[in-house]
PANUNU-776560 format. One record per residue: residue number from 1; residue in one letter; x, y, z of N, C-alpha, C in turn. Coordinates in nm, 2 decimals, padded with zeros to 4 digits. Example, Ala and Ser with C-alpha at 12.3 -4.5 7.8 and 13.67 -1.06 7.14 Angstrom:
<atoms>
minu marlum npx npy npz capx capy capz cpx cpy cpz
1 A 01.32 -00.57 00.78 01.23 -00.45 00.78 01.32 -00.33 00.78
2 S 01.28 -00.22 00.71 01.37 -00.11 00.71 01.29 00.00 00.79
</atoms>
This chain:
<atoms>
minu marlum npx npy npz capx capy capz cpx cpy cpz
1 T -01.97 00.71 -01.15 -02.01 00.69 -00.98 -02.06 00.85 -01.01
2 I -02.12 00.94 -00.89 -02.15 01.00 -00.93 -02.03 01.14 -00.94
3 Q -01.93 01.11 -00.83 -01.84 01.21 -00.96 -01.78 01.21 -01.02
4 N -01.80 01.13 -01.10 -01.71 01.12 -01.22 -01.83 01.17 -01.33
5 S -01.99 01.15 -01.30 -02.11 01.26 -01.42 -02.09 01.39 -01.36
6 Y -02.04 01.40 -01.22 -02.05 01.58 -01.21 -01.91 01.64 -01.31
7 I -01.82 01.51 -01.32 -01.71 01.62 -01.38 -01.74 01.61 -01.48
8 I -01.82 01.48 -01.60 -01.84 01.52 -01.72 -01.96 01.58 -01.77
9 C -02.08 01.66 -01.64 -02.16 01.77 -01.69 -02.06 01.91 -01.68
10 L -01.96 01.88 -01.57 -01.89 02.03 -01.62 -01.84 02.03 -01.74
11 I -01.80 01.92 -01.77 -01.71 01.95 -01.90 -01.78 01.96 -02.01
12 S -01.87 01.93 -02.01 -02.01 01.91 -02.12 -02.05 02.07 -02.14
13 V -02.06 02.18 -02.02 -02.09 02.28 -01.96 -01.99 02.38 -02.01
14 A -01.87 02.35 -01.99 -01.76 02.41 -02.05 -01.74 02.37 -02.20
15 V -01.78 02.33 -02.31 -01.77 02.28 -02.41 -01.86 02.32 -02.45
16 L -01.99 02.33 -02.43 -02.13 02.40 -02.44 -02.08 02.56 -02.49
17 L -02.03 02.59 -02.37 -02.04 02.79 -02.35 -01.90 02.82 -02.47
18 G -01.78 02.72 -02.46 -01.69 02.77 -02.54 -01.75 02.75 -02.71
19 S -01.85 02.65 -02.73 -01.87 02.70 -02.86 -02.05 02.80 -02.94
20 L -02.01 02.88 -02.78 -02.16 02.98 -02.79 -02.10 03.12 -02.91
21 A -02.24 03.16 -03.01 -02.22 03.23 -03.06 -02.27 03.38 -03.00
22 E -02.20 03.50 -03.05 -02.25 03.66 -02.99 -02.41 03.67 -03.10
23 C -02.51 03.66 -03.08 -02.64 03.71 -03.18 -02.70 03.86 -03.15
24 R -02.70 03.89 -03.25 -02.81 03.96 -03.22 -02.96 04.00 -03.32
25 I -03.02 04.03 -03.24 -03.21 04.09 -03.23 -03.28 04.20 -03.31
26 Q -03.26 04.24 -03.40 -03.34 04.34 -03.45 -03.48 04.33 -03.46
27 N -03.54 04.40 -03.35 -03.74 04.41 -03.41 -03.76 04.60 -03.32
28 S -03.85 04.57 -03.39 -03.93 04.71 -03.37 -03.95 04.71 -03.20
29 K -04.08 04.64 -03.18 -04.07 04.59 -03.06 -04.00 04.58 -02.97
30 L -03.88 04.54 -02.94 -03.76 04.49 -02.82 -03.69 04.58 -02.90
31 A -03.69 04.68 -02.97 -03.58 04.77 -03.00 -03.44 04.63 -03.07
32 S -03.27 04.63 -03.02 -03.19 04.54 -02.98 -03.13 04.49 -02.92
33 F -03.10 04.38 -02.90 -03.03 04.28 -02.75 -02.95 04.15 -02.84
34 D -02.87 04.18 -02.73 -02.71 04.08 -02.80 -02.81 03.93 -02.73
35 Y -02.70 03.80 -02.74 -02.78 03.71 -02.68 -02.71 03.60 -02.76
36 P -02.63 03.51 -02.59 -02.56 03.43 -02.66 -02.65 03.27 -02.70
37 A -02.59 03.20 -02.78 -02.64 03.02 -02.89 -02.56 02.96 -02.95
38 I -02.59 02.92 -02.94 -02.53 02.80 -03.04 -02.52 02.76 -03.19
39 N -02.56 02.84 -03.20 -02.62 02.94 -03.36 -02.71 03.01 -03.32
40 C -02.72 03.08 -03.45 -02.79 03.27 -03.47 -02.91 03.16 -03.59
41 R -03.03 03.23 -03.54 -03.11 03.23 -03.62 -03.13 03.31 -03.75
42 K -03.12 03.27 -03.87 -03.18 03.39 -03.97 -03.29 03.47 -03.96
43 H -03.44 03.41 -03.89 -03.54 03.43 -03.91 -03.60 03.47 -03.73
44 S -03.62 03.59 -03.71 -03.74 03.55 -03.57 -03.83 03.65 -03.58
45 A -03.95 03.63 -03.42 -04.04 03.68 -03.45 -04.08 03.67 -03.27
46 V -04.13 03.77 -03.24 -04.17 03.80 -03.09 -04.36 03.76 -03.07
47 L -04.35 03.65 -02.98 -04.44 03.60 -02.93 -04.61 03.68 -02.94
48 T -04.58 03.82 -02.88 -04.67 03.92 -02.91 -04.71 03.97 -03.07
49 D -04.64 03.97 -03.15 -04.69 03.91 -03.28 -04.81 03.90 -03.33
50 F -04.83 03.75 -03.24 -04.90 03.66 -03.27 -05.05 03.66 -03.17
51 G -05.05 03.79 -03.15 -05.18 03.81 -03.03 -05.15 03.78 -02.88
52 A -05.03 03.69 -02.81 -05.01 03.66 -02.72 -05.04 03.79 -02.61
53 V -05.08 03.76 -02.50 -05.07 03.85 -02.33 -05.04 03.79 -02.28
54 G -04.93 03.85 -02.18 -04.86 03.79 -02.08 -04.91 03.86 -01.94
55 D -04.97 03.79 -01.93 -05.08 03.85 -01.79 -05.11 03.71 -01.65
56 G -05.02 03.66 -01.73 -05.02 03.52 -01.64 -05.19 03.42 -01.63
57 K -05.29 03.50 -01.73 -05.44 03.48 -01.72 -05.51 03.45 -01.86
58 T -05.45 03.54 -01.93 -05.53 03.50 -02.08 -05.42 03.37 -02.16
59 S -05.48 03.27 -02.22 -05.42 03.11 -02.27 -05.38 03.21 -02.37
60 N -05.23 03.17 -02.42 -05.17 03.22 -02.54 -05.12 03.07 -02.63
61 T -05.27 02.97 -02.59 -05.23 02.83 -02.67 -05.23 02.87 -02.82
62 K -05.30 02.97 -02.84 -05.31 02.95 -03.01 -05.22 03.04 -03.07
63 A -05.21 03.15 -02.97 -05.03 03.23 -03.01 -04.88 03.18 -03.04
64 F -04.92 03.06 -02.95 -04.77 02.98 -02.96 -04.76 02.83 -03.07
65 N -04.89 02.84 -03.15 -04.92 02.71 -03.21 -04.89 02.80 -03.36
66 S -04.97 02.91 -03.35 -04.96 03.00 -03.45 -04.79 03.07 -03.53
67 A -04.72 03.12 -03.40 -04.63 03.12 -03.45 -04.53 03.06 -03.45
68 I -04.48 02.91 -03.38 -04.46 02.82 -03.45 -04.45 02.78 -03.57
69 S -04.60 02.77 -03.59 -04.64 02.73 -03.75 -04.60 02.81 -03.88
70 K -04.61 02.95 -03.81 -04.49 03.03 -03.95 -04.39 03.03 -03.94
71 L -04.34 03.03 -03.85 -04.20 03.02 -03.83 -04.14 02.88 -03.86
72 S -04.21 02.77 -03.88 -04.15 02.62 -03.92 -04.14 02.66 -04.07
73 Q -04.25 02.76 -04.18 -04.13 02.76 -04.29 -03.96 02.79 -04.30
74 Y -03.94 02.84 -04.23 -03.80 02.87 -04.23 -03.71 02.80 -04.26
75 S -03.72 02.67 -04.13 -03.67 02.52 -04.15 -03.55 02.57 -04.24
76 N -03.60 02.54 -04.38 -03.47 02.49 -04.49 -03.39 02.67 -04.55
77 D -03.40 02.72 -04.44 -03.34 02.87 -04.49 -03.31 02.99 -04.37
78 G -03.23 02.91 -04.29 -03.14 02.95 -04.16 -03.22 02.89 -04.07
79 G -03.33 02.90 -04.07 -03.44 02.80 -03.95 -03.47 02.94 -03.90
80 A -03.55 02.95 -03.75 -03.63 03.06 -03.70 -03.63 03.04 -03.55
81 Q -03.71 03.18 -03.49 -03.69 03.16 -03.33 -03.76 03.20 -03.29
82 L -03.82 03.20 -03.23 -03.93 03.23 -03.11 -03.88 03.34 -03.02
83 I -03.89 03.44 -02.98 -03.88 03.49 -02.88 -03.99 03.55 -02.76
84 V -03.96 03.54 -02.64 -04.10 03.55 -02.53 -04.02 03.60 -02.43
85 P -04.05 03.74 -02.46 -04.12 03.84 -02.36 -04.13 03.88 -02.23
86 P -04.06 03.91 -02.15 -04.09 03.95 -02.03 -04.21 03.92 -02.01
87 G -04.26 03.86 -01.92 -04.41 03.80 -01.85 -04.45 03.68 -01.83
88 K -04.59 03.66 -01.80 -04.64 03.56 -01.75 -04.75 03.48 -01.87
89 W -04.69 03.37 -01.91 -04.74 03.34 -02.10 -04.83 03.19 -02.00
90 L -04.93 03.21 -02.00 -05.04 03.11 -01.95 -05.07 03.03 -02.11
91 T -05.03 02.90 -02.13 -05.04 02.83 -02.24 -05.04 02.64 -02.17
92 G -05.18 02.58 -02.32 -05.15 02.43 -02.30 -05.03 02.39 -02.37
93 S -05.01 02.20 -02.38 -04.94 02.18 -02.51 -04.91 02.26 -02.58
94 F -04.74 02.32 -02.66 -04.76 02.31 -02.82 -04.66 02.24 -02.88
95 N -04.63 02.22 -03.00 -04.50 02.17 -03.03 -04.42 02.23 -03.11
96 L -04.29 02.14 -03.10 -04.13 02.29 -03.17 -04.15 02.18 -03.30
97 T -04.05 02.25 -03.33 -04.05 02.25 -03.51 -03.90 02.26 -03.55
98 S -03.80 02.19 -03.66 -03.68 02.16 -03.61 -03.59 02.26 -03.68
99 H -03.49 02.32 -03.61 -03.39 02.45 -03.69 -03.50 02.57 -03.63
100 F -03.50 02.50 -03.51 -03.64 02.61 -03.44 -03.57 02.66 -03.27
101 T -03.54 02.79 -03.22 -03.49 02.86 -03.11 -03.65 02.89 -03.06
102 L -03.66 02.87 -02.95 -03.78 02.88 -02.83 -03.66 02.99 -02.72
103 F -03.63 03.12 -02.72 -03.58 03.21 -02.66 -03.65 03.24 -02.57
104 L -03.60 03.25 -02.42 -03.74 03.30 -02.32 -03.56 03.40 -02.25
105 Q -03.69 03.55 -02.29 -03.60 03.70 -02.21 -03.58 03.63 -02.04
106 K -03.50 03.74 -02.01 -03.48 03.73 -01.83 -03.62 03.73 -01.82
107 D -03.68 03.71 -01.71 -03.84 03.74 -01.63 -03.97 03.70 -01.72
108 A -03.88 03.59 -01.84 -04.02 03.55 -01.93 -04.07 03.43 -01.87
109 V -04.19 03.39 -01.81 -04.21 03.27 -01.78 -04.33 03.20 -01.86
110 I -04.33 03.09 -01.89 -04.43 02.97 -01.92 -04.49 02.92 -01.81
111 L -04.65 02.98 -01.81 -04.72 02.84 -01.74 -04.84 02.79 -01.80
112 A -04.85 02.65 -01.72 -04.92 02.55 -01.76 -05.04 02.56 -01.75
113 S -05.13 02.60 -01.85 -05.25 02.59 -01.82 -05.32 02.45 -01.76
114 Q -05.45 02.51 -01.69 -05.51 02.37 -01.60 -05.69 02.39 -01.69
115 D -05.70 02.43 -01.78 -05.78 02.39 -01.90 -05.73 02.25 -01.96
116 E -05.79 02.15 -01.92 -05.76 02.01 -02.01 -05.77 02.02 -02.15
117 S -05.85 02.06 -02.22 -05.92 02.10 -02.37 -05.76 02.20 -02.42
118 E -05.71 02.17 -02.36 -05.59 02.30 -02.44 -05.49 02.24 -02.43
119 W -05.50 02.04 -02.38 -05.36 01.96 -02.37 -05.40 01.84 -02.45
120 P -05.34 01.79 -02.55 -05.43 01.69 -02.71 -05.42 01.55 -02.59
121 E -05.51 01.46 -02.64 -05.42 01.35 -02.61 -05.35 01.23 -02.65
122 L -05.29 01.18 -02.64 -05.16 01.10 -02.70 -05.23 00.97 -02.75
123 P -05.20 00.89 -02.81 -05.24 00.75 -02.79 -05.18 00.72 -02.75
124 V -05.14 00.52 -02.72 -05.10 00.48 -02.58 -04.96 00.42 -02.68
125 L -04.86 00.43 -02.55 -04.71 00.42 -02.65 -04.75 00.24 -02.67
126 P -04.69 00.19 -02.74 -04.71 00.03 -02.71 -04.63 -00.03 -02.62
127 S -04.53 00.05 -02.56 -04.42 -00.03 -02.50 -04.41 00.02 -02.37
128 Y -04.55 00.11 -02.37 -04.64 00.11 -02.21 -04.77 00.06 -02.15
129 G -04.76 00.08 -02.25 -04.93 00.02 -02.26 -05.03 00.11 -02.20
130 R -05.14 00.12 -02.13 -05.23 00.18 -02.06 -05.16 00.28 -01.96
131 G -05.23 00.38 -01.93 -05.22 00.47 -01.82 -05.20 00.42 -01.67
132 R -05.15 00.39 -01.62 -05.08 00.37 -01.46 -05.24 00.42 -01.38
133 D -05.24 00.52 -01.41 -05.42 00.58 -01.27 -05.53 00.57 -01.34
134 A -05.49 00.51 -01.53 -05.68 00.54 -01.55 -05.63 00.52 -01.68
135 P -05.79 00.41 -01.72 -05.74 00.34 -01.88 -05.75 00.48 -01.96
136 G -05.65 00.43 -02.11 -05.65 00.55 -02.20 -05.53 00.60 -02.24
137 G -05.51 00.71 -02.33 -05.38 00.77 -02.33 -05.29 00.84 -02.25
138 R -05.29 00.93 -02.32 -05.20 01.04 -02.24 -05.20 01.16 -02.25
139 F -05.21 01.24 -02.19 -05.15 01.38 -02.24 -05.03 01.44 -02.30
140 S -05.06 01.56 -02.37 -04.90 01.57 -02.46 -04.81 01.65 -02.33
141 S -04.69 01.69 -02.33 -04.63 01.75 -02.26 -04.59 01.91 -02.30
142 L -04.59 01.96 -02.24 -04.60 02.11 -02.28 -04.56 02.20 -02.32
143 I -04.41 02.10 -02.36 -04.35 02.15 -02.49 -04.30 02.01 -02.54
144 F -04.33 02.03 -02.64 -04.32 01.81 -02.73 -04.33 01.89 -02.88
145 G -04.26 01.75 -02.92 -04.17 01.76 -02.98 -04.13 01.60 -03.03
146 T -04.17 01.54 -03.18 -04.07 01.41 -03.21 -04.01 01.45 -03.33
147 H -03.90 01.36 -03.37 -03.85 01.36 -03.49 -03.79 01.51 -03.57
148 L -03.73 01.57 -03.45 -03.70 01.70 -03.48 -03.52 01.72 -03.48
149 T -03.47 01.81 -03.55 -03.32 01.77 -03.60 -03.29 01.94 -03.55
150 D -03.20 01.98 -03.44 -03.16 02.12 -03.46 -03.24 02.14 -03.40
</atoms>
């Protein structure tokens, strides 16, 4: 029932909140700040370190992809997180990596680009078949990932 689902959801949130750790980031551009997380990452970077501009107009697809690609090398060394500072970050699709946290600071907004060239087309799923509205594949999700751990 809906009531049982609601109770299970509340219990899950309580368990999750009870298992949060307090993490601290030290970064010359962000000074330092504390935040709760399920686990703290050993490595971190700020999206602006990769040339991103949070004006809501500049495409940041390359910056997101470069940052995640760079941070993925730390997956076996405590993992990494990408900090998205306050701003409006326009981007096309990007793929996450394992042992990774995408951390949005307060007032950080990720905006989906309307430029189709920033959205890779994925192959048709065997279980789904062709697109419902048109033949061909499907576009990737805004934030995408497959076979990820942690």
